[in-house]
One Martini backbone bead per residue (centre of mass of N, CA, C, O) as a GRO file, in nm:
protein
   90
    1UNK     BB    1  10.150   8.143   9.621
    2UNK     BB    2  10.260   8.009   9.357
    3UNK     BB    3  10.069   7.767   9.363
    4UNK     BB    4   9.800   7.919   9.335
    5UNK     BB    5   9.858   8.066   9.073
    6UNK     BB    6   9.910   7.807   8.913
    7UNK     BB    7   9.630   7.681   8.950
    8UNK     BB    8   9.467   7.911   8.831
    9UNK     BB    9   9.595   7.918   8.547
   10UNK     BB   10   9.547   7.625   8.476
   11UNK     BB   11   9.245   7.631   8.497
   12UNK     BB   12   9.182   7.854   8.292
   13UNK     BB   13   9.317   7.710   8.048
   14UNK     BB   14   9.152   7.450   8.052
   15UNK     BB   15   8.869   7.580   8.027
   16UNK     BB   16   8.926   7.727   7.768
   17UNK     BB   17   8.990   7.480   7.597
   18UNK     BB   18   8.715   7.339   7.646
   19UNK     BB   19   8.541   7.561   7.529
   20UNK     BB   20   8.654   7.547   7.243
   21UNK     BB   21   8.582   7.256   7.183
   22UNK     BB   22   8.275   7.293   7.227
   23UNK     BB   23   8.241   7.531   7.017
   24UNK     BB   24   8.345   7.329   6.763
   25UNK     BB   25   8.131   7.148   6.768
   26UNK     BB   26   7.923   6.961   6.598
   27UNK     BB   27   7.610   7.125   6.498
   28UNK     BB   28   7.323   7.070   6.328
   29UNK     BB   29   7.155   7.334   6.431
   30UNK     BB   30   7.355   7.557   6.265
   31UNK     BB   31   7.216   7.462   5.994
   32UNK     BB   32   7.111   7.448   5.697
   33UNK     BB   33   6.845   7.243   5.551
   34UNK     BB   34   6.840   6.996   5.297
   35UNK     BB   35   6.680   6.780   5.064
   36UNK     BB   36   6.769   6.456   4.902
   37UNK     BB   37   6.681   6.226   4.658
   38UNK     BB   38   6.828   5.901   4.628
   39UNK     BB   39   6.982   5.649   4.445
   40UNK     BB   40   7.095   5.342   4.496
   41UNK     BB   41   7.395   5.205   4.428
   42UNK     BB   42   7.625   4.997   4.350
   43UNK     BB   43   7.829   5.003   4.649
   44UNK     BB   44   7.676   5.145   4.839
   45UNK     BB   45   7.696   5.339   5.142
   46UNK     BB   46   7.650   5.528   5.399
   47UNK     BB   47   7.940   5.633   5.406
   48UNK     BB   48   7.965   5.716   5.102
   49UNK     BB   49   7.731   5.908   5.102
   50UNK     BB   50   7.833   6.086   5.322
   51UNK     BB   51   8.098   6.168   5.184
   52UNK     BB   52   7.964   6.301   4.935
   53UNK     BB   53   7.757   6.511   5.106
   54UNK     BB   54   7.966   6.618   5.270
   55UNK     BB   55   8.162   6.921   5.374
   56UNK     BB   56   8.337   6.865   5.660
   57UNK     BB   57   8.177   7.006   5.921
   58UNK     BB   58   8.080   6.709   5.976
   59UNK     BB   59   8.054   6.437   6.125
   60UNK     BB   60   8.035   6.143   5.974
   61UNK     BB   61   7.883   5.978   6.197
   62UNK     BB   62   7.652   6.185   6.234
   63UNK     BB   63   7.561   6.176   5.933
   64UNK     BB   64   7.485   5.879   5.928
   65UNK     BB   65   7.281   5.892   6.153
   66UNK     BB   66   7.094   6.098   6.011
   67UNK     BB   67   7.016   5.928   5.770
   68UNK     BB   68   6.894   5.703   5.929
   69UNK     BB   69   6.680   5.866   6.079
   70UNK     BB   70   6.524   5.986   5.830
   71UNK     BB   71   6.490   5.669   5.717
   72UNK     BB   72   6.420   5.465   5.944
   73UNK     BB   73   6.686   5.309   6.025
   74UNK     BB   74   6.825   5.013   6.180
   75UNK     BB   75   7.030   4.981   5.939
   76UNK     BB   76   7.313   5.003   5.716
   77UNK     BB   77   7.149   4.854   5.512
   78UNK     BB   78   7.148   4.859   5.152
   79UNK     BB   79   6.970   4.897   4.829
   80UNK     BB   80   6.974   4.876   4.524
   81UNK     BB   81   6.731   5.122   4.394
   82UNK     BB   82   6.683   5.263   4.640
   83UNK     BB   83   6.541   5.530   4.823
   84UNK     BB   84   6.684   5.824   4.979
   85UNK     BB   85   6.736   6.060   5.223
   86UNK     BB   86   6.947   6.363   5.215
   87UNK     BB   87   7.120   6.580   5.394
   88UNK     BB   88   7.185   6.933   5.337
   89UNK     BB   89   7.440   7.134   5.458
   90UNK     BB   90   7.479   7.515   5.491
   0.00000   0.00000   0.00000
């Protein structure tokens, strides 16, 4: 009987923790989005641009992928002087 209760309590705790983790996962659909067109400067990378424009609530890898998707980029290579669109999540 004690083993059954232990298994039930453990299962509830694990599932509850799993639900919390999923609930706090960064979901871009939950934010208002604005777009800004920026000029790439010497030394910029997708990562540095994402770090500059991210507010910390969104996973930086997801944000980099979103920038690349919006700009139809197949590679993370960018050229100084080119312009790209950056999403701003509020």
